[in-house]
C-alpha positions as CSV (number, residue, x, y, z in Angstrom):
1,M,-88.8,49.1,9.6
2,G,-89.9,45.8,10.9
3,L,-88.5,43.8,13.7
4,G,-87.4,41.0,11.4
5,H,-85.5,43.3,9.2
6,I,-83.7,44.8,12.2
7,T,-82.7,41.3,13.4
8,V,-81.2,40.4,10.0
9,V,-79.1,43.6,9.9
10,M,-77.8,43.0,13.4
11,V,-76.8,39.4,12.6
12,K,-74.9,40.5,9.6
13,M,-73.1,43.1,11.6
14,L,-72.2,40.5,14.3
15,V,-70.8,38.1,11.7
16,S,-68.7,40.9,10.1
17,S,-67.4,41.9,13.5
18,V,-66.4,38.2,14.4
19,Q,-64.6,37.9,11.0
20,M,-62.6,41.1,11.7
21,I,-61.7,39.8,15.1
22,L,-60.5,36.5,13.8
23,R,-58.4,38.2,11.2
24,S,-56.8,40.6,13.7
25,D,-53.7,40.1,15.8
26,W,-56.0,40.2,18.8
27,S,-57.6,36.9,17.7
28,V,-54.1,35.2,17.5
29,G,-53.2,36.6,20.9
30,M,-56.5,35.3,22.3
31,V,-55.8,31.8,21.0
32,V,-52.5,31.8,22.8
33,A,-53.7,33.7,25.9
34,L,-56.7,31.4,26.3
35,G,-54.4,28.3,26.1
36,G,-56.2,27.0,23.0
37,Q,-54.4,24.1,21.2
38,M,-54.2,24.7,17.4
39,S,-55.4,21.6,15.6
40,K,-53.0,19.6,13.3
41,P,-53.6,19.9,9.6
42,T,-54.3,16.9,7.4
43,L,-51.8,15.9,4.7
44,S,-52.8,13.7,1.7
45,R,-51.1,12.7,-1.5
46,V,-52.9,13.9,-4.6
47,S,-51.2,11.3,-6.7
48,S,-52.5,7.8,-6.3
49,Y,-49.1,6.1,-6.1
50,S,-46.2,6.5,-3.6
51,T,-43.4,5.2,-5.8
52,L,-42.1,7.7,-8.3
53,S,-39.5,7.7,-11.1
54,P,-36.8,10.4,-11.2
55,G,-38.1,13.5,-13.0
56,E,-41.7,13.1,-12.1
57,V,-43.9,15.5,-10.1
58,V,-45.5,14.7,-6.8
59,K,-48.4,16.8,-5.3
60,F,-49.5,17.0,-1.7
61,K,-52.7,18.5,-0.3
62,C,-52.6,20.2,3.1
63,I,-55.9,20.9,4.8
64,A,-56.3,23.3,7.8
65,P,-59.4,23.4,10.2
66,P,-62.2,25.5,8.6
67,G,-62.5,29.2,9.5
68,V,-58.8,29.8,10.0
69,C,-57.6,32.3,7.4
70,P,-55.6,34.1,6.0
71,I,-52.9,31.5,6.6
72,E,-49.6,30.1,5.2
73,F,-48.9,26.5,4.4
74,H,-45.5,24.9,4.8
75,L,-44.3,21.5,3.4
76,Y,-41.4,19.8,5.2
77,K,-39.3,16.8,4.3
78,G,-38.3,14.7,7.3
79,S,-37.3,16.7,10.4
80,A,-35.9,19.6,8.4
81,G,-36.4,23.0,9.9
82,T,-36.7,24.8,6.6
83,P,-39.8,24.2,4.5
84,L,-39.4,22.6,1.1
85,V,-42.4,24.3,-0.3
86,Q,-44.3,27.4,1.1
87,R,-47.7,28.8,-0.1
88,S,-50.0,31.6,1.2
89,Q,-53.7,31.2,1.0
90,S,-56.2,33.9,2.1
91,T,-59.5,32.4,1.2
92,Q,-59.2,28.7,1.4
93,S,-58.3,26.3,4.3
94,S,-56.4,23.9,2.0
95,V,-53.7,24.1,-0.6
96,V,-51.9,21.8,-3.1
97,L,-48.1,21.8,-2.5
98,T,-46.1,20.6,-5.5
99,V,-42.6,19.1,-5.7
100,S,-41.3,19.0,-9.3
101,N,-38.5,17.0,-11.0
102,V,-38.0,14.6,-8.1
103,D,-34.8,12.5,-7.7
104,T,-33.4,10.1,-5.1
105,S,-32.8,13.0,-2.6
106,H,-36.6,13.5,-2.4
107,Q,-37.2,10.0,-1.1
108,G,-38.5,10.0,2.5
109,S,-41.3,11.3,4.8
110,Y,-43.3,14.6,4.3
111,S,-45.5,16.6,6.7
112,C,-47.1,20.0,6.6
113,L,-48.3,22.8,9.0
114,Y,-50.2,26.0,8.7
115,R,-49.2,29.3,10.1
116,I,-51.2,32.4,11.1
117,P,-49.0,35.4,10.3
118,G,-49.0,38.7,12.2
119,S,-46.9,40.5,14.7
120,Q,-47.3,37.4,16.9
121,P,-47.3,34.6,14.3
122,V,-48.5,31.2,15.5
123,S,-47.8,27.8,13.8
124,S,-49.8,24.6,14.2
125,P,-48.3,21.2,15.0
126,R,-47.1,19.3,12.0
127,S,-49.4,16.8,10.3
128,S,-49.0,13.1,10.2
129,S,-46.3,12.1,7.7
130,I,-46.6,10.5,4.3
131,D,-43.7,8.5,2.7
132,I,-42.7,8.5,-1.0
133,T,-40.2,6.3,-2.7
134,I,-38.0,7.1,-5.7
135,E,-37.0,4.3,-8.0
136,T,-33.2,3.6,-7.7
137,R,-32.8,2.8,-11.4
138,N,-31.9,5.7,-13.7
139,A,-34.7,6.1,-16.2
140,S,-35.4,8.2,-19.2
141,P,-38.5,8.2,-21.4
142,N,-36.9,5.7,-23.9
143,S,-34.4,3.8,-21.8
144,A,-33.5,2.4,-18.4
145,T,-30.2,1.5,-16.8
146,F,-30.0,-1.5,-14.4
147,T,-27.0,-1.4,-12.0
148,F,-25.4,-4.4,-10.3
149,P,-23.7,-3.1,-7.2
150,A,-21.4,-6.1,-6.7
151,V,-20.9,-8.6,-9.5
152,D,-20.7,-12.2,-8.5
153,F,-20.4,-15.5,-10.4
154,V,-24.2,-15.9,-10.2
155,H,-24.5,-13.0,-12.6
156,H,-22.7,-14.9,-15.3
157,G,-24.9,-15.6,-18.3
158,A,-27.2,-14.1,-21.0
159,Y,-29.5,-11.1,-20.5
160,H,-32.4,-9.6,-22.5
161,C,-34.8,-6.6,-22.2
162,Q,-38.5,-6.3,-22.5
163,Y,-40.6,-3.1,-22.4
164,K,-44.0,-3.1,-20.7
165,T,-46.6,-0.3,-20.5
166,R,-50.3,0.3,-20.1
167,V,-52.5,2.1,-22.7
168,S,-56.1,2.9,-21.6
169,D,-55.7,0.6,-18.6
170,R,-54.6,-2.3,-20.9
171,P,-51.1,-3.9,-20.4
172,F,-48.9,-4.3,-23.4
173,S,-45.4,-6.0,-23.8
174,S,-42.7,-5.6,-26.4
175,P,-40.9,-8.6,-27.9
176,Q,-37.7,-9.6,-26.1
177,S,-34.5,-7.9,-27.2
178,D,-31.5,-9.7,-28.5
179,S,-29.6,-11.3,-25.6
180,V,-26.2,-10.1,-24.4
181,S,-23.8,-12.4,-22.5
182,F,-21.0,-11.6,-20.1
183,S,-18.6,-13.6,-18.0
184,V,-17.4,-12.9,-14.5
185,I,-13.7,-13.2,-13.9
186,V,-11.2,-12.4,-11.2
187,V,-8.1,-10.3,-12.3
188,L,-5.2,-10.6,-9.9
189,L,-2.5,-8.0,-10.0
190,Q,1.1,-8.9,-10.6
191,P,2.9,-9.6,-7.3
192,N,6.1,-8.0,-6.2
193,I,9.4,-9.8,-5.3
194,S,12.3,-8.4,-3.2
195,L,15.5,-9.6,-1.5
196,S,16.7,-8.7,1.9
197,D,19.7,-9.7,4.1
198,P,19.2,-8.9,7.8
199,A,22.9,-9.7,8.6
200,G,24.2,-7.2,6.1
201,G,25.7,-9.8,3.8
202,M,24.3,-8.4,0.5
203,I,26.0,-6.2,-2.0
204,W,24.8,-4.8,-5.3
205,G,26.8,-6.0,-8.3
206,H,26.5,-5.1,-12.0
207,Q,23.8,-7.8,-12.6
208,G,21.8,-7.2,-9.5
209,P,22.0,-8.3,-5.8
210,E,24.8,-10.5,-4.7
211,V,24.6,-12.4,-1.4
212,M,27.8,-13.4,0.5
213,W,28.3,-17.1,0.8
214,G,27.2,-18.4,4.2
215,H,25.0,-15.4,5.1
216,N,21.3,-15.8,5.5
217,F,18.9,-13.9,3.2
218,T,15.1,-13.7,2.7
219,I,13.0,-13.4,-0.5
220,T,9.6,-11.7,0.1
221,C,6.6,-11.9,-2.2
222,S,3.8,-9.4,-1.8
223,T,0.7,-8.2,-3.7
224,P,-1.6,-5.1,-3.5
225,P,-4.7,-5.8,-1.3
226,Q,-7.5,-7.3,-3.4
227,Y,-8.7,-10.4,-1.6
228,P,-8.1,-11.9,1.8
229,G,-5.9,-14.9,2.4
230,G,-4.4,-16.9,-0.4
231,I,-0.9,-18.4,-0.9
232,F,2.3,-17.4,-2.6
233,H,4.4,-19.8,-4.8
234,L,8.1,-19.1,-5.0
235,T,9.7,-20.6,-8.2
236,F,13.4,-21.1,-8.6
237,T,14.4,-21.5,-12.2
238,G,17.9,-22.8,-11.2
239,S,16.4,-26.1,-10.1
240,N,12.7,-25.8,-11.2
241,S,11.8,-26.1,-7.5
242,N,8.7,-24.5,-6.0
243,E,8.0,-23.4,-2.4
244,T,4.7,-22.3,-1.0
245,Q,3.8,-20.0,1.9
246,A,0.5,-18.7,3.2
247,A,-0.2,-15.0,2.6
248,V,-0.2,-13.0,5.8
249,N,-1.2,-9.3,5.3
250,H,-0.9,-9.9,1.6
251,S,2.8,-11.0,1.7
252,A,4.9,-14.1,2.5
253,S,8.6,-14.4,3.4
254,F,10.9,-17.3,2.3
255,P,14.0,-17.5,4.5
256,F,17.4,-19.0,3.4
257,P,19.5,-19.7,6.5
258,A,22.9,-19.9,4.7
259,A,23.6,-18.8,1.1
260,E,25.1,-21.6,-1.0
261,F,26.2,-21.4,-4.7
262,S,23.3,-23.7,-5.4
263,H,21.0,-20.8,-4.6
264,Q,22.2,-18.8,-7.6
265,G,19.5,-18.3,-10.2
266,N,16.3,-16.5,-11.0
267,Y,13.3,-16.4,-8.6
268,S,9.7,-15.4,-9.2
269,C,6.4,-15.2,-7.3
270,V,2.8,-16.2,-8.1
271,Y,-0.1,-15.3,-5.9
272,E,-3.1,-17.8,-5.7
273,T,-6.4,-17.3,-4.0
274,T,-9.9,-18.7,-3.9
275,V,-12.9,-16.5,-4.7
276,S,-16.4,-17.9,-4.3
277,T,-15.1,-21.5,-4.3
278,R,-13.0,-20.9,-7.5
279,S,-9.2,-20.7,-7.6
280,F,-7.4,-17.9,-9.4
281,S,-3.7,-17.2,-10.0
282,S,-1.9,-14.0,-10.6
283,P,0.6,-13.3,-13.4
284,Q,4.2,-14.2,-12.6
285,S,6.2,-11.5,-10.9
286,E,9.3,-10.0,-12.4
287,L,12.4,-12.2,-12.2
288,L,14.7,-11.7,-9.3
289,S,18.3,-12.7,-10.1
290,V,20.4,-13.8,-7.1
291,M,24.1,-14.2,-7.2
292,V,26.1,-15.9,-4.4
293,T,29.7,-14.6,-4.0
294,V,32.7,-14.7,-1.7
295,V,34.1,-11.4,-0.8
296,L,37.5,-11.6,0.9
297,L,38.8,-8.6,2.8
298,Q,42.1,-6.9,2.0
299,P,44.9,-8.5,4.0
300,N,47.4,-6.7,6.2
301,I,51.2,-6.7,5.7
302,S,53.8,-5.8,8.4
303,L,57.6,-5.9,8.9
304,S,59.5,-6.9,12.1
305,A,63.2,-7.5,12.9
306,P,63.6,-9.7,16.0
307,G,67.4,-9.0,16.1
308,G,66.8,-5.2,16.3
309,G,68.1,-4.5,12.9
310,M,65.2,-2.3,11.7
311,I,65.2,1.5,11.4
312,W,62.0,3.4,10.7
313,G,62.7,5.8,7.9
314,H,60.5,8.0,5.8
315,P,58.6,6.8,3.9
316,E,60.0,3.3,3.9
317,S,61.1,0.9,6.6
318,E,64.8,0.3,6.7
319,V,66.6,-2.9,7.7
320,I,70.3,-3.1,8.5
321,W,72.3,-5.2,6.1
322,G,72.9,-8.7,7.4
323,Y,70.2,-8.7,10.0
324,N,67.3,-11.0,9.8
325,F,63.7,-9.7,9.4
326,T,60.2,-11.1,9.0
327,I,57.2,-10.0,6.8
328,T,53.8,-11.1,8.2
329,C,50.6,-11.3,6.2
330,S,47.3,-11.5,8.0
331,T,43.6,-11.2,7.3
332,P,40.4,-10.7,9.5
333,P,38.7,-14.1,10.2
334,Q,36.3,-15.0,7.5
335,Y,37.0,-18.6,6.3
336,P,39.2,-21.3,7.8
337,G,42.5,-22.3,6.2
338,G,43.8,-20.8,3.0
339,V,47.3,-19.6,1.9
340,F,49.1,-16.3,1.7
341,H,51.1,-15.3,-1.4
342,L,53.9,-12.8,-0.7
343,T,54.9,-10.9,-3.9
344,F,58.2,-9.0,-4.2
345,T,58.0,-6.5,-7.0
346,G,61.8,-6.0,-7.1
347,S,62.3,-9.4,-8.6
348,N,58.7,-10.4,-9.5
349,S,59.1,-13.4,-7.2
350,N,56.3,-15.0,-5.2
351,E,56.4,-17.1,-2.0
352,T,53.5,-19.0,-0.5
353,Q,52.8,-19.9,3.1
354,A,49.8,-21.7,4.6
355,A,47.6,-19.6,6.8
356,V,47.7,-20.4,10.5
357,N,45.2,-18.6,12.6
358,H,44.6,-16.3,9.6
359,S,48.2,-15.2,9.2
360,A,51.6,-16.4,7.8
361,S,55.2,-15.2,8.4
362,F,57.9,-15.0,5.8
363,L,61.4,-15.1,7.3
364,F,64.5,-13.5,5.8
365,P,67.6,-14.7,7.7
366,A,69.9,-11.9,6.5
367,A,69.0,-8.7,4.8
368,E,70.6,-8.2,1.4
369,F,70.5,-5.3,-0.9
370,S,68.7,-7.6,-3.3
371,H,65.8,-7.6,-0.8
372,Q,65.1,-3.9,-1.4
373,G,61.8,-3.2,-3.1
374,N,58.0,-3.4,-2.5
375,Y,56.2,-6.3,-0.9
376,S,52.5,-7.2,-0.9
377,C,50.2,-10.0,0.2
378,V,47.3,-11.8,-1.3
379,Y,45.1,-14.3,0.6
380,E,43.6,-17.3,-1.2
381,T,41.1,-19.8,0.0
382,T,38.7,-22.5,-1.2
383,V,34.9,-22.2,-0.5
384,S,32.7,-25.0,-1.6
385,T,35.2,-26.3,-4.1
386,L,35.7,-22.9,-5.7
387,N,38.9,-20.8,-5.3
388,F,38.7,-17.1,-4.3
389,S,41.5,-14.5,-3.9
390,S,41.5,-11.4,-1.8
391,P,42.5,-7.9,-3.1
392,Q,46.2,-7.2,-2.9
393,S,47.4,-5.7,0.4
394,E,48.9,-2.2,0.6
395,L,52.6,-2.1,-0.6
396,L,55.3,-2.5,2.0
397,P,58.4,-0.5,0.8
398,L,61.7,-1.9,2.2
399,M,65.2,-0.3,2.2
400,V,68.5,-2.1,3.2
401,R,71.1,0.1,4.9
402,G,74.8,-0.5,5.6
403,K,77.9,-1.8,3.8
404,E,78.5,-5.4,3.0
405,P,81.9,-6.6,4.6
406,T,84.3,-8.5,2.4
407,W,83.8,-11.6,4.5
408,R,80.0,-11.3,4.5
409,P,79.3,-12.9,1.1
410,V,80.8,-16.2,2.1
411,L,79.1,-16.2,5.5
412,S,75.8,-15.1,3.9
413,T,76.1,-17.9,1.4
414,I,76.7,-20.5,4.1
415,T,73.9,-19.1,6.2
416,N,71.5,-19.0,3.3
417,F,72.4,-22.6,2.4
418,Y,71.7,-23.9,5.9
419,E,68.5,-21.9,6.1
420,Y,67.3,-23.3,2.8
421,I,68.1,-26.9,4.0
422,F,66.1,-26.1,7.2
423,Q,63.1,-24.8,5.5
424,R,63.0,-27.6,3.0
425,A,63.2,-30.1,5.8
426,Y,60.3,-28.7,7.8
427,R,58.0,-27.1,5.2
């Protein structure tokens, strides 16, 4: 056997031994132990374009340094720690990594690395990144949808479509479609209207809220949040008047310091605002009916006998025959002046006295049996040219005790005569 032939055989054996070493865990350990830096792979895009439509396929090619195999290839999106695509390659130092049916979630940066498996696997640094873009429009083979994220008045007008494509590197365009027009409007919601009375002078009647005369009240207009700013118009149908207040936090308050009868009527709100230099008004709110009333409190009634001729019985008060007594009507202070009516159910009679300091006293000079019965008071006053009466007071039952002397009728007649003359002279 010649020397040349022996040399060839030895070279082949050396190459085979080196390949076995490189494929063994020992080679990986040696790379790490010797402090060798694994080279970065190279990533390229197989497709010639970086902008894709949803549903398309994008292919990347990852190339490792020659002579490093068998290895695994990993494709990553962004900084994710989990590979998006993984491929094993035992004979080649490069591989094509495919991402199918892309959508907007696939938009971003991509990089790859190679990995030498084994009991001590080693991974290379990641390659330089490549960006891809996914079109934001929703497309299908025969249609496309164009979205306007925020419609403005500049979008008002007519629109048409045209389809363009390339066939054998030649551009072609379709005729324009029929046009479609749309208008841009602002639709304001119906505002709300409410009534409040901070001083507690509001009651609910059969036809809605009633405000006590002289009390303050407030009408509030509000609208659900749609646009900032704006103004509210409060319309009063009773006089066709209109008040305006600026909207603060989507509402406005209209105070009325003292309720008058002229405030009775229907109120409504309209909200107005400016959007892109154009003014828009809401529909009218529901009607708020306001009534102004006078509510007089129930008066009090009491009995007194300055001469000591009164006995408290059960359940009535008892007055001794012939003694004088007084029935007093009073009411809590609400309105100045007014009169009290004292009603005697025993004879259906009615006496009237002017109210002084919100009370009036009815004097009976000598108790008679004819005075027995039930007494009650009613207070009446005039507010803004209108007359109002209070509810009737509680009943005051009265009993007269004792026996009338034979001489008392004459004396009583004389006394009553002079009392009548006195009252007529000073009433």
